[in-house]
N, C-alpha and C positions, 0 to 999 in steps of 0.2 A: 223480149221486154216489155213490158208498157210504159207512158209515159208517166204513169201513177206510180207501178212498181221501180219509175227511173229517180220518180223524186225523194218515192220514200223513203230510198236509197241513199238518195242524199241526205234527208233529214236524217236518218240514224246515225250514217257517216258524221256529222255534221253534230248531232248532239252524242257523241260515244265521248267527250275529251269532258270533264267537269269545266274545265273554266268558261265554252263558250255556254255549256248552261247557264252559269253562273252570271256570265253578260246576258244573256236573252234574260235572266234575270231583272239585271239592274235596268234593262232598256222597260222589264214592265214598271218599274215605279224612279224614274228618272230623278223626279224632284227628289227622290232619297240621299241617289247616290253623285248627283253630278249639280250640283248647287251653286257653284260659282262661275256654272259657260251663260259668257253673254250676251248671247243666243239664248231666244224661248224653246222650253226646252219640249214643246209640241211641233216647234221643225223636227228634233231627234235630236243625236247628241253627238257631238265631235267626236270622230279615233281619238285625239286627243287627251279630253279626257280622260279613256279608259287608264293612262297612263299610271295616273295616279294613287291604282289599284295596285299595283306595282307589277303592271305590264310593260313591258319593252316597248317601243312604236313598231319592231319588224313582228312583235309576237301579237297585238292586234290585231294589225294590219292583217297577216294570218287569220288569225279565229273571225276578224271579222269575211273576209274574204270566204272559205268556208260556212260560214252561215248565211251569206249572199247569197252567195251557189245553188243552196241547200232551198232558198225564198222565204230562210225563216227572217231578215232584214230589206229594210228596203233603204231604199238611197234617194238623198235629196244634195245637190249642191245649192249651196248661199255664197254666191262669193266667191275665197278660197280654201273654202269649208265643205265636206261632203259630212253629212250628217247622218244618222243612220238611226234608223223606229224598228220596233217586234213589226212584222208583216201577219194582226189577230188574225186575215180572211185564212192565211193558210199552215199557220199554228191550228184555229182553228180545224181546220177542215184533216191533219191530220193526225189529229187528237181522237177528230169520231172514225175515220177510218182503225186509228188502233186499236178503238177501243169496239170496232165493231169486228173485227179478226178477231182478238182476241180475245 
């Protein structure tokens, strides 16, 4: 199996859960969903911000880990926080490959 196929499979696995798809949607427009984060949203969204969306800390962590393994999100440490952002390059490449394959 090639790296591309492995990555594609990991992405499809990550996208198979509706909450993870929803989380990616929230990260697409963080200013609409995470208005009270004290750090600038252009740096990313702190995992704790997702708990207000009805998810427990452990569930948030598991979902974000799956998205990160697939390469759909990137992380950045700022002080004690780990911030998450969409990886637009990987998402765009995946969508292009999917469009071409189907």
